[in-house]
N, C-alpha and C positions, 0 to 999 in steps of 0.2 A: 558829552562827558559820560564816562562809564561810572554810573552811580550805584550799580547793583553789586559791586565788588569792593572789598576793603582796600583802601589806598595806603601806601607807604609801609606795608608789612609784606615780607617775603612769604610766598606760598607756592605750592606745586599746582600749576594750572593747565587747563586745556583751552586752547584758543582756536575758535573756528574763524578763519580769515575769509574775506570777500572773494579771494581767489579759489576758495573751495578746500584749501588745505586745513587739516586739523593738526595743530602744533602743540606738543606737550613740552613744558619747560618749568624751571624754577623761575618765578617772576615777581616783579614789584611793579605796582601801578602807581603813577604819580601825576600830578597836575602841572601843566606848563602852558601858560597863556590861554586859559579856558579850554584846554584840550588835554585828554588823558594820554600819557605815553606809557607803553608797556615795555619794560626792560626784561628781556628774556635771556636767561643763562642756560647754556647747554640744551638748546631746543632740538627736539626730535619729532619725526613724523611716524605714524603708524603704518606698518606694512602688513597687509593681510595676505596669507598664503593659503591657497586651495590646491589640494592634490587629489586627483581621482584615484581611488583605491580599487576600482572595479566593482562589479556586482551592485552598482547603484550607490556605493558608499563614497563619501567625499571627506577627506581629512582637512580640517581647517585649523589654521594656527595664526598667531599674531606675533609680530616682532617690531623692532624700531629701526630707524635709520636716521642719520643726521639730517637736519633740515637743510642746511647749506653744505652739501657734500664736498664741494671744492674749496671750502674756506677753512682756514686754521683758527678763525675766531670762535670764541665760545660765548660771546655776549652780543646781543642784537637789540635794537630799539624798533618797536612797531608802533605806528601812529593809530590813534583811535579810529580814524576813518577806514582803516584796513581791517578792523576787527568786527565780526558779526556778533560773536558771543564769547563769554568767558565763564568757565566753570572750574571748580577745584577737582583734582584727581582723587580717585578712590584710593584707599590705603593699599589695596592689592596692586594697583597700577603704579603707585609711588615706589613700592618695593621692586617691581619689575624695571621701572625707569632707572632707579638708583643702581640696580645690578647691571643694567646695560651700560651705564656711564662708567662703572668701575671696570668693566671689561674693555671698554673703548679707549680708556686713557692711555696716552703714550707712556712708556716705561719711566721716563724722567719725571712726569707728573705724579705717578704712583709712588716713586721713591720719595718725593718731597712730602706727600701726604702722610706716608707711613713714618717718615723721619720725625714729623711733628708729634706723632702719637707715641713714639718709642720712649722708653725710660731706660736709662743706663743703670744696670743692676750691679751691685757689688756683692761680695760673699756674705754680708750680714743681712741684706734685705730679705725679709720673709723667713728668716731663720730664727727660730725661738730656742731651739736646743735639740739635743739628741733624744732618741727613745730611751736610752739608759738613764739620762738625766731626769726625764719625766717620770720614769718608773720609780726612781729613788724618791722623788718628791711625793708621788702618790702613796708609796709604801709608808713613808714617814707620816703622812696625813692620816691614813687609815689604820696603821698598826700602832701608832702612838709613839 
């Protein structure tokens, strides 16, 4: 049982697997028959990039790639016996992870997500009045 991580709450986690992979994902840990199951959403792996710049200088960078590159699934279950360690992502890595996911989404998913956030505006929303109307009100207040 994974007892060093909070169960049944979603978090951004880093999972070190017995295979050696380091997987980052939105996750929920839950108990099932005396075993912890890790539900991973949008899992990615870290890709380290090294480039020789010459004169003894090396440029190092980091990026992400999908964990299961040939799958269209975005949700996976990992059993406790396949996990060595679990940790939460740092805030900086969460921002990078979320930015990666935003750029990786197929266009139809992006449209669905933005459609939920959009508000249909009409001509009266956000409109209080014109500058001339406001000027008249202020002149009346201050000039008496």
